[in-house]
N, C-alpha and C positions, 0 to 999 in steps of 0.2 A: 518649522517643521512640516514636512509633507505628511499629507493623510492619505493612507492607503486602506482601502477598502477589498476584503476578500469576500466572495460571494460563494457560499457553501452549499450543498442540498441538506445537510445537516451535520450535528457535530457527535453522532453516535459513534459506534465502532465500525472500523472499515481501514483499508490502506491510504484512502486517498484522504480521509478523516483525520488521520493520524498525521500525513503529511501537511494538511490545511494547518491544524496546531503547530506543528513544528516551524513551518514558515511563519506563521503569525509570531511566536515567540522568539524567531531568528529578527524580522524585519523590526520589532517594536525594540530592539537595541538601539536604531535609528530613527526611526519613523513613528507618527501617529498611528495606529493600527487599529482596526475595527473589522471584525468577521459578520456579515450578514448572512444569516442561516434561514434558510426557506422553512425549514421543519424542525420542531423541537420536540426530540425523540427521549430526553431525560430532563430532570431539572438543571443538571450542570454538565456541561462537555465531559465526554467519557475520558478524553485525553487531558494531562493537566496542562492548563492554560495560564501563560504570565498574568498577573492580577493587573497590569498595566493594558492588556487588549480586553478593547470594548467588545461584548457580544451583544447583536441586536437580531430577534428572530420577527420572521415575517408572520410566522402562525404557530400555535400548539400544536394543531393538527399532525398525526403519525402518518406516512404512506403506507399502503397495504398492498401494493403491486405484487411482491414476491407471496404474500399469503394466497391472492387471488388467484394467482398462476398455480400455486400449489393445490388450491381447492378444485381448480378446473381439470388439472391433470387426474387428481385422485377421483373426479365426477361427484364431488361433495358439493351438489348444487345449491344445498339449502345455505352453507356458511358462504357459498360464492355470493348469491342473491343476498345475503345480510349485508356483505362487505361494499355492494356496488354505492351504497349513499356515501361511504366513507372515499372511495374512490373519486366521485365526482368532487367532493368537497377537496382533497388533494390535487386534482386538475385545476380547480378555480385558484387555489394559493398558488399554484406555480405559472398558470400563466395569465391571471387576471391580479391578483395580490402583490406578486413579484415586482412586475412591470410599474405599477404604483410606486412601490418604494424605490425603483431605480430611477424614475422621474423626479423625485424629489431628493436624491443623492447627493449629498455635499461632501465632496473629496476630490482627491487629486489623481487617483489611479484608482482602478477596479482590475482586479485580479480574479478571472472567472474560472470555473472546475469544471464545468460540463458542456458539452456542446450544445446543448438548450440554452445555457446561460450566457454562452457567446453571442447568440442571437439576439436574446433579450436587452444584453448589455448594448450592444452594437445599435438595437433600435430606441431603445427608451433613455438609456443615460446621456445626461447631458453631453454635448459634441466636445466640450472642453476638456472632459474627463479622459486620461490615458486609458486606453483599454489594453489589458493583457490576458491572452486566453493562455490558459495552462494545462495541459495534456498528460494524462496519466497512463492511459490505456494503450496497450498494442493493436493495432489495427489487423493483424493476423491475415492479412491480404483479404479482408470483406471489403469489396469495391462500394458496396453500399454506405459503411463506416467512414470509410476513407473520404468517399465525396461530400458526406454530410458535414465532416469535421471541418474539410477545405471551405465550403460553402459557408460555414458559420465563423469562419475566420476572416472573409470577405473585407469587413469592416471593422476588424480590431486593427490595432497598430504593431501587435507584438505577438508571435505563439511561442511559448517556452516548452521546449519538451524534455522529460526527464532522463532520456539516453541519447546518446550521440547516435546510434543507429537510426532512431526514430526523427531526428533533427534532420539529418542528411536526407532521409525519404521524403518529409514535407516540404524541404526547400526546393524539391523538384515542382512543386505546385505554387508555393507562396514565396519563395526567394529570402531575401536578405530580411524580412520580416521575422523569420524564423531563428531561435536560439536555443542552445542547449545547455540546461543546467541541471544539475542533479539534486535529487533530494538531500537533505543533511540530517545529521545528530542533532537532538537537543544538547547533547554533550557527550564529550570523551570521559568515559568513566574512569575513576581514579583505579578502582579493583580490575583484576582480570582474573580468568579462572586458571585454577593450577592444573585443569586437564587431567586431573586424577581420578575424576568420577567415572563410574560406569554408566553414564547417560548420553543418550542421543536426543537430539531436541528439533522439531519443526513447529513453526508459529504461523498461523493465517486462520481466515476464515475457511469454515469445513463447507467448502462448496466443490462441485466436480471439476472445475478446472485446477484447482489445487491437488487433485490426483492424492488424497490424503490414502485412499483405497490400495492404489500402487505401493504406498510407502508402507503399509501393513502388511502386504504380501511379500514384499522383498525383506522386511524386519523378522517376519516368522522364520526365513531361511537363515538369517542371520543369529537368530537366537537359539536355533538348535545347535550352532556351533558355540556360540556364547551366551550361554543361558543366564549369565549374572548381570548381562548389559539390559537396559531399560530404555523403552522410546517414550518421550515426554512430548504429547502434541497440545499445544497451547491455542485456543479459539473456540469457536461455535458459529452454528449455522445451519442452514436446510439438510445438511446431510449427516448431522450427527447422529442420528438412530440408525441409518444404515452403516455408519462406521462401526459403531457401538456393536451392532448385529455382526459384522465382519471380522473384529476383534475376537467376538465370543465362537466364531464360525472357526478362526483359526486356532482357536485354543489357547489365546496369548495370556489370559489370567492378567494378574497385576505386573506383567514385562510392559504393558501400555498403560500409560496415565493421560486419562483424558483431563486436562485442566479447566478446560471453559473459558469463557473469555475472562481475562484479568488486567488490571492496571499496570501501568509502566513498571511500578517498583517491583509487583509481583513476578514479571515477566523478568526483569532484570536480574532477580534474583534466580529464576529458572536459568537463564544463561550462565551466571556467575557458577552454578552447579553442574553445568553439563561441559562436554568434552568435544562433541562433533556436531554441526548445524547440517539437516539433510532438506534439501528442496526437490520436490518431486512434481513442481507443477507443469501444467501442459504450456500454460502462456503467464507472462510476468513481466510487465514494461520496465519496473526497474528492480523492485525487490530490495526496498528499504530495511528490512528485516535480516538480509544478510550483511548490512553494514553494521547493523546493532549486534548482531552476532561475532562478526571481526573485533569491534571495540572491546569485546571481552576476550579477545585472544582465541575465539574458537576457530578452526579450520572448516571450511565449508564445501560442501559438494551439493552439486544440482545439476539436471539434465539440461542440455543446452536450449530444450524447448522453452524454458523461462528465459526467453529473450535477453532480460535486463542483466541477467546473472551473468551473461559472458562478457559483460565491461566491467563487473565487479570483480569476479574471480578471476584470478591470474593462474591458469592451469599447471599445477606442479609448483608452484610457488607459496600461495596462501590457500589451496585448496584444490579440487578436481572438478572439471566439466566434464559431463557424459555425454557423448554424442548419440542421436538416434534412440532415445530412451532406452538403452540397452541395460536392461534389468542387472545380467551377470556382470556386466564392467562397475556398475554401482555398488552392487555388494561387495566386488572384489577390492573396490577403493575404501568402502567403510571397513572391510575386516583389514586393510592394510592399517588403516590408521589404528583401529581397535588395539591391534597386535604389535604397534611400533610405537613406544610414547615419546622416543626422541623425534622422530618425524612428525607427528603430532605435534610437539613443542615447537617444532623448526617453523611448519606451515602457520602454527596459531600466532606466533611470534610476528611472522609477514603479514599474518592478517590485520594484526593490529596496527601495524604501520601503514597499511594500506586506507584503512578506515579513517584516519587523520586527513585523507584528502578530501572527506565528508564533513569537515568540523561546520559550523554554523558561521563562524568566522570567514571562513572560503567561499560558502555559500552565499553568504550576505554581499560580499563584494560583488560577486558576479550579478545578482538581483539588481543592486543598486546602479550597475552602469547601465541597466535597461530601462530603471524607474527614472532615471535623470535624463537618459537619451531624449532628446526632442521630438515632439511627434513628426 
């Protein structure tokens, strides 16, 4: 049995971390799987991991980059200087300790999940190990980011992208070493939403690129017409306090429920009790949460700026895609689904069918072809 090692930054909250755990749970159906995590944020991985997957931590140190940037922005120099020592230690772990682990790594295949890890695995992991870079982020036409990723993949065997659009883009630079494999679901749920609750739902990190502030503003307009409907936001992040303040300023009261970070079972229950999924992200390379919502039979609505949504949502079939971040069009489509339960159920049924294209069996087969492909 081949051994697969996934090199992850950490196993805390986040889209990439969710995808890492889901992939590990999928690959372990056929391979011996280990996750090598650079940092240990919590005693146990946040997302439920198959007991057959081994986890090795390079360090117990928690990175503090976001906090340091926040203190610097707020000119809180006292807290900034207090965090310098921890920042130095996290850098030591990333650039010194991780290479030591990679040099000793005994595995057949290593899957890397960050640009810096592509470089490190290329330089320090044994040449006999097959190296697969796995990219989740959209480049957003940032030349510096594109160049860094391409350069980091110079000495890897393959680059896997989570969207076909990104795969076609990077093929221009890296040719036939590029492959498209979407993220997958842990499982297709047995239950589906009845779509009769008056609940909208949105899930994700509370950060600026997710544009939950735009969601709150457009929901305010919807709530004036449909006051019985509620908006459920699941997630946490640096923008939490700003979003709470905005919800208060908009006088949304208990019409918006901030659930915070929650485990998979909790999130699945929220999806089961919701009727429409809304995504307002400025950027999104894939959007696994859309597939998760679809698996519960929820019609999904997203701005096309969330690039990954364009490959998941079939406009007018299982949801709606809104161009140019047109708020009025977004509101119109949400209100259309609110007011027409037959349409809601029709699109929801199609969404459930679409989600089956992202089952772990389908995705495992795609990964296996690359894993078993000769170097």
